[in-house]
Each structure stands twice: as C-alpha cells, then as structure tokens.
ROKE-190886 format. One record per residue (C-alpha): x, y, z; residue in one letter. Coordinates in nm, 2 decimals. Example, Ala and Ser with C-alpha at 12.3 -4.5 7.8 and 13.67 -1.06 7.14 Angstrom:
2
<X 1.23 Y -0.45 Z 0.78 code A> $
<X 1.37 Y -0.11 Z 0.71 code S> $
This chain:
226
<X -4.75 Y 3.32 Z -1.81 code X> $
<X -4.52 Y 3.24 Z -2.10 code X> $
<X -4.65 Y 3.25 Z -2.45 code X> $
<X -4.67 Y 2.92 Z -2.64 code X> $
<X -4.36 Y 2.87 Z -2.85 code X> $
<X -4.41 Y 2.89 Z -3.22 code X> $
<X -4.34 Y 2.57 Z -3.41 code X> $
<X -4.03 Y 2.58 Z -3.62 code X> $
<X -4.08 Y 2.62 Z -4.00 code X> $
<X -3.93 Y 2.34 Z -4.22 code X> $
<X -3.64 Y 2.47 Z -4.43 code X> $
<X -3.67 Y 2.39 Z -4.80 code X> $
<X -3.38 Y 2.42 Z -5.05 code X> $
<X -3.50 Y 2.46 Z -5.42 code X> $
<X -3.29 Y 2.33 Z -5.71 code X> $
<X -3.42 Y 2.42 Z -6.06 code X> $
<X -3.24 Y 2.58 Z -6.36 code X> $
<X -3.54 Y 2.80 Z -6.45 code X> $
<X -3.55 Y 3.13 Z -6.26 code X> $
<X -3.93 Y 3.17 Z -6.30 code X> $
<X -3.99 Y 2.82 Z -6.17 code X> $
<X -3.77 Y 2.88 Z -5.87 code X> $
<X -3.94 Y 3.21 Z -5.81 code X> $
<X -4.29 Y 3.05 Z -5.82 code X> $
<X -4.19 Y 2.76 Z -5.59 code X> $
<X -4.03 Y 3.01 Z -5.34 code X> $
<X -4.34 Y 3.22 Z -5.34 code X> $
<X -4.56 Y 2.92 Z -5.28 code X> $
<X -4.34 Y 2.77 Z -5.00 code X> $
<X -4.28 Y 3.10 Z -4.82 code X> $
<X -4.66 Y 3.17 Z -4.81 code X> $
<X -4.72 Y 2.86 Z -4.60 code X> $
<X -4.74 Y 2.87 Z -4.22 code X> $
<X -4.50 Y 2.58 Z -4.17 code X> $
<X -4.23 Y 2.61 Z -4.45 code X> $
<X -3.98 Y 2.86 Z -4.58 code X> $
<X -3.71 Y 2.86 Z -4.85 code X> $
<X -3.37 Y 2.86 Z -4.70 code X> $
<X -3.17 Y 2.86 Z -5.03 code X> $
<X -3.19 Y 2.80 Z -5.40 code X> $
<X -2.96 Y 2.69 Z -5.68 code X> $
<X -2.97 Y 2.66 Z -6.06 code X> $
<X -2.74 Y 2.36 Z -6.09 code X> $
<X -2.59 Y 2.07 Z -5.90 code X> $
<X -2.26 Y 2.23 Z -5.83 code X> $
<X -2.41 Y 2.54 Z -5.69 code X> $
<X -2.65 Y 2.33 Z -5.48 code X> $
<X -2.36 Y 2.13 Z -5.33 code X> $
<X -2.16 Y 2.45 Z -5.25 code X> $
<X -2.46 Y 2.60 Z -5.07 code X> $
<X -2.58 Y 2.29 Z -4.89 code X> $
<X -2.39 Y 2.31 Z -4.56 code X> $
<X -2.46 Y 2.68 Z -4.51 code X> $
<X -2.83 Y 2.66 Z -4.58 code X> $
<X -2.91 Y 2.37 Z -4.35 code X> $
<X -3.23 Y 2.25 Z -4.52 code X> $
<X -3.47 Y 1.99 Z -4.39 code X> $
<X -3.57 Y 1.90 Z -4.74 code X> $
<X -3.43 Y 1.96 Z -5.09 code X> $
<X -3.67 Y 2.00 Z -5.38 code X> $
<X -3.48 Y 1.89 Z -5.69 code X> $
<X -3.56 Y 1.91 Z -6.06 code X> $
<X -3.44 Y 1.60 Z -6.24 code X> $
<X -3.32 Y 1.79 Z -6.55 code X> $
<X -3.03 Y 2.02 Z -6.46 code X> $
<X -2.74 Y 2.16 Z -6.67 code X> $
<X -2.42 Y 1.96 Z -6.63 code X> $
<X -2.47 Y 1.70 Z -6.36 code X> $
<X -2.82 Y 1.56 Z -6.36 code X> $
<X -3.07 Y 1.56 Z -6.07 code X> $
<X -3.02 Y 1.19 Z -6.03 code X> $
<X -2.64 Y 1.23 Z -5.97 code X> $
<X -2.71 Y 1.53 Z -5.74 code X> $
<X -2.94 Y 1.31 Z -5.53 code X> $
<X -2.66 Y 1.05 Z -5.49 code X> $
<X -2.41 Y 1.33 Z -5.39 code X> $
<X -2.64 Y 1.48 Z -5.14 code X> $
<X -2.72 Y 1.14 Z -4.99 code X> $
<X -2.34 Y 1.09 Z -4.94 code X> $
<X -2.30 Y 1.42 Z -4.77 code X> $
<X -2.63 Y 1.43 Z -4.57 code X> $
<X -2.79 Y 1.08 Z -4.55 code X> $
<X -3.05 Y 1.22 Z -4.32 code X> $
<X -3.17 Y 1.49 Z -4.55 code X> $
<X -3.52 Y 1.45 Z -4.71 code X> $
<X -3.53 Y 1.48 Z -5.09 code X> $
<X -3.84 Y 1.53 Z -5.31 code X> $
<X -3.80 Y 1.54 Z -5.69 code X> $
<X -4.02 Y 1.77 Z -5.90 code X> $
<X -4.01 Y 1.71 Z -6.27 code X> $
<X -4.19 Y 1.75 Z -6.60 code X> $
<X -4.09 Y 1.39 Z -6.70 code X> $
<X -4.30 Y 1.08 Z -6.71 code X> $
<X -4.33 Y 0.95 Z -6.36 code X> $
<X -4.33 Y 0.58 Z -6.46 code X> $
<X -3.98 Y 0.62 Z -6.61 code X> $
<X -3.82 Y 0.83 Z -6.34 code X> $
<X -3.99 Y 0.77 Z -6.00 code X> $
<X -3.83 Y 0.43 Z -5.93 code X> $
<X -3.49 Y 0.57 Z -6.04 code X> $
<X -3.50 Y 0.86 Z -5.80 code X> $
<X -3.62 Y 0.64 Z -5.52 code X> $
<X -3.33 Y 0.40 Z -5.58 code X> $
<X -3.09 Y 0.70 Z -5.59 code X> $
<X -3.21 Y 0.80 Z -5.24 code X> $
<X -3.50 Y 1.05 Z -5.29 code X> $
<X -3.81 Y 1.01 Z -5.08 code X> $
<X -4.07 Y 1.12 Z -5.34 code X> $
<X -4.15 Y 1.23 Z -5.69 code X> $
<X -4.41 Y 1.47 Z -5.81 code X> $
<X -4.47 Y 1.61 Z -6.16 code X> $
<X -4.48 Y 1.98 Z -6.24 code X> $
<X -4.82 Y 1.94 Z -6.38 code X> $
<X -4.96 Y 1.90 Z -6.03 code X> $
<X -5.09 Y 2.21 Z -5.85 code X> $
<X -4.94 Y 2.39 Z -5.55 code X> $
<X -5.17 Y 2.22 Z -5.31 code X> $
<X -5.05 Y 1.88 Z -5.41 code X> $
<X -4.69 Y 1.99 Z -5.41 code X> $
<X -4.72 Y 2.12 Z -5.05 code X> $
<X -4.89 Y 1.79 Z -4.95 code X> $
<X -4.60 Y 1.60 Z -5.10 code X> $
<X -4.35 Y 1.81 Z -4.92 code X> $
<X -4.52 Y 1.76 Z -4.59 code X> $
<X -4.56 Y 1.39 Z -4.66 code X> $
<X -4.18 Y 1.35 Z -4.72 code X> $
<X -4.09 Y 1.57 Z -4.42 code X> $
<X -4.30 Y 1.34 Z -4.20 code X> $
<X -4.07 Y 1.05 Z -4.30 code X> $
<X -4.30 Y 0.89 Z -4.56 code X> $
<X -4.24 Y 0.82 Z -4.94 code X> $
<X -4.46 Y 1.02 Z -5.18 code X> $
<X -4.56 Y 0.90 Z -5.53 code X> $
<X -4.89 Y 0.90 Z -5.71 code X> $
<X -5.14 Y 0.62 Z -5.65 code X> $
<X -5.08 Y 0.48 Z -5.99 code X> $
<X -4.70 Y 0.49 Z -5.95 code X> $
<X -4.73 Y 0.32 Z -5.61 code X> $
<X -4.91 Y 0.03 Z -5.77 code X> $
<X -4.65 Y 0.02 Z -6.05 code X> $
<X -4.36 Y 0.00 Z -5.80 code X> $
<X -4.54 Y -0.28 Z -5.61 code X> $
<X -4.58 Y -0.47 Z -5.93 code X> $
<X -4.21 Y -0.44 Z -6.00 code X> $
<X -4.11 Y -0.56 Z -5.66 code X> $
<X -4.35 Y -0.85 Z -5.67 code X> $
<X -4.22 Y -0.96 Z -6.01 code X> $
<X -4.56 Y -0.94 Z -6.17 code X> $
<X -4.49 Y -0.69 Z -6.44 code X> $
<X -4.43 Y -0.83 Z -6.79 code X> $
<X -4.13 Y -0.73 Z -7.00 code X> $
<X -4.21 Y -0.44 Z -7.24 code X> $
<X -4.00 Y -0.18 Z -7.43 code X> $
<X -4.06 Y 0.06 Z -7.14 code X> $
<X -3.94 Y -0.19 Z -6.87 code X> $
<X -3.64 Y -0.26 Z -7.09 code X> $
<X -3.55 Y 0.11 Z -7.08 code X> $
<X -3.59 Y 0.10 Z -6.71 code X> $
<X -3.33 Y -0.17 Z -6.69 code X> $
<X -3.07 Y 0.08 Z -6.81 code X> $
<X -2.84 Y 0.22 Z -6.54 code X> $
<X -2.89 Y 0.59 Z -6.46 code X> $
<X -2.58 Y 0.68 Z -6.66 code X> $
<X -2.69 Y 0.46 Z -6.96 code X> $
<X -3.03 Y 0.63 Z -6.94 code X> $
<X -2.86 Y 0.97 Z -6.97 code X> $
<X -2.66 Y 0.86 Z -7.27 code X> $
<X -2.98 Y 0.71 Z -7.43 code X> $
<X -3.16 Y 1.04 Z -7.38 code X> $
<X -2.87 Y 1.24 Z -7.53 code X> $
<X -2.87 Y 1.00 Z -7.83 code X> $
<X -3.24 Y 1.07 Z -7.88 code X> $
<X -3.16 Y 1.45 Z -7.87 code X> $
<X -2.93 Y 1.39 Z -8.17 code X> $
<X -2.60 Y 1.44 Z -7.99 code X> $
<X -2.28 Y 1.28 Z -8.11 code X> $
<X -2.05 Y 1.07 Z -7.88 code X> $
<X -1.82 Y 1.37 Z -7.85 code X> $
<X -2.11 Y 1.60 Z -7.76 code X> $
<X -2.25 Y 1.35 Z -7.51 code X> $
<X -1.90 Y 1.31 Z -7.35 code X> $
<X -1.87 Y 1.69 Z -7.31 code X> $
<X -2.23 Y 1.72 Z -7.17 code X> $
<X -2.19 Y 1.44 Z -6.92 code X> $
<X -1.82 Y 1.50 Z -6.84 code X> $
<X -1.71 Y 1.16 Z -6.96 code X> $
<X -1.45 Y 1.04 Z -7.21 code X> $
<X -1.57 Y 0.95 Z -7.56 code X> $
<X -1.45 Y 0.59 Z -7.49 code X> $
<X -1.68 Y 0.57 Z -7.19 code X> $
<X -1.97 Y 0.70 Z -7.39 code X> $
<X -1.90 Y 0.43 Z -7.65 code X> $
<X -1.90 Y 0.16 Z -7.38 code X> $
<X -2.23 Y 0.28 Z -7.24 code X> $
<X -2.37 Y 0.28 Z -7.59 code X> $
<X -2.27 Y -0.08 Z -7.65 code X> $
<X -2.43 Y -0.18 Z -7.31 code X> $
<X -2.75 Y 0.00 Z -7.41 code X> $
<X -2.77 Y -0.19 Z -7.74 code X> $
<X -2.73 Y -0.52 Z -7.55 code X> $
<X -2.99 Y -0.44 Z -7.29 code X> $
<X -3.24 Y -0.31 Z -7.55 code X> $
<X -3.16 Y -0.60 Z -7.79 code X> $
<X -3.06 Y -0.36 Z -8.07 code X> $
<X -2.80 Y -0.46 Z -8.32 code X> $
<X -2.66 Y -0.14 Z -8.48 code X> $
<X -2.59 Y 0.21 Z -8.36 code X> $
<X -2.81 Y 0.35 Z -8.64 code X> $
<X -3.11 Y 0.15 Z -8.51 code X> $
<X -3.03 Y 0.26 Z -8.15 code X> $
<X -3.02 Y 0.63 Z -8.25 code X> $
<X -3.35 Y 0.59 Z -8.45 code X> $
<X -3.52 Y 0.42 Z -8.15 code X> $
<X -3.39 Y 0.68 Z -7.90 code X> $
<X -3.51 Y 0.97 Z -8.13 code X> $
<X -3.86 Y 0.82 Z -8.15 code X> $
<X -3.87 Y 0.76 Z -7.78 code X> $
<X -3.75 Y 1.12 Z -7.71 code X> $
<X -4.02 Y 1.26 Z -7.95 code X> $
<X -4.29 Y 1.06 Z -7.77 code X> $
<X -4.18 Y 1.18 Z -7.43 code X> $
<X -4.17 Y 1.55 Z -7.55 code X> $
<X -4.53 Y 1.52 Z -7.69 code X> $
<X -4.65 Y 1.37 Z -7.36 code X> $
<X -4.51 Y 1.67 Z -7.17 code X> $
<X -4.69 Y 1.92 Z -7.39 code X> $
C-alpha cells in the first residue's frame, strides 16, 4: 500500500533590508508545517534578480526599502508574475499604506507590531486567494469605495500618487530636491514637478509651508511607530 503523499509546502520569498528581521521571519516561516522560505533579498533590485530562480508562491515585502520602494517593487513583480501572491509587512500606519499597496497589486497588509501567529494567518489567508487587512482597515476601505468618508488632511495625503507620496516623505525627512532626485533615481526637474503637484493637491501655497507640513507629518508618524 502506498504512503499518503505529503502536501507541498508553500514557498515564501522574504524582502526586507534588515538582516535580523529577515532572519526572524525565515525562522518563523521555516518552523511551520506548510511553509518554507525559498529566497530572500535586501532590496528591490536583488529581489527581481532572484525572482525567477526561487519560484515563490508568495512574496513578503517590506514597504521601506533602499533605492526602489516596496510599492514600486510590487508593481514590477506584478508585471513579471501577475499570478504571484504578495503580502506587505511594514512598520508604517496601515491607514496610509494599505489601500496604496492593494492598488499596486498586493493582496494584503500587516504591520510588524503584530505577532508571528497573526503573520502566519495573514500569509495563509493570502495564499488561499483572499485579501488580508485588519478589521478596522477593511471598514476604512469600504468607506472609501462607498464615498462616505469625509475629506481630511489624511485623506488629502492619500490623494497623492505613490511617487508624490515618496517625494512628500523625503521632504519631511529634510532632503533637498537634489537629494530626493538621487534617492528616487529621478531628475531634479521631475522632483520639482512632483512638489508642485503636491502643493496643489494639499492646497499649500509655498514650498516652505509644504516642507514644514511634511516635517510635522513625518514626526507624527515616527512617534506612532515607537
């Protein structure tokens, strides 16, 4: 009599720029009966280089990566492997990022503050073909699609494109146009154009006011993450 065939383990590719975080995630995933880590990368370029050879079923991506952001990586992966499941894990405020990553093509979002049990639940949820966000974020997204959410400063920031949002964040970190251009691999003129669009969308008149607003926003986000 033949032995029952073991079920195949789901292959997970981890993308995070912190070695200790990658190590912790790998340990957690590899100690499950139904998952294993098939590859890891510290930035978007490395992840794309290793994607074909690793053949993952799901990519676990941090939103904040050196060079190209996690948002841009999601779009690139979707272009290469539209069938590949993507779950974002991040320290950032879910209400500001979850709808962005879902629009980019990811299938879920979970914060790093959640424990290993919830992370594995999110991974299995996305692998099953479902979308994973927190209950509060699910209600928030439904409000957005129903048109029932009033306009606020936060929703105004959500109206920024992904690239404009990256420029806005960099301004809040105190970077100059030249430094932002270098960080995002753009021309200084393109950065200036994005900055002008940001001012229009946020109804801010001067660059000085924009920088001050971005700095206050960045400080608030940092405090929330501590």
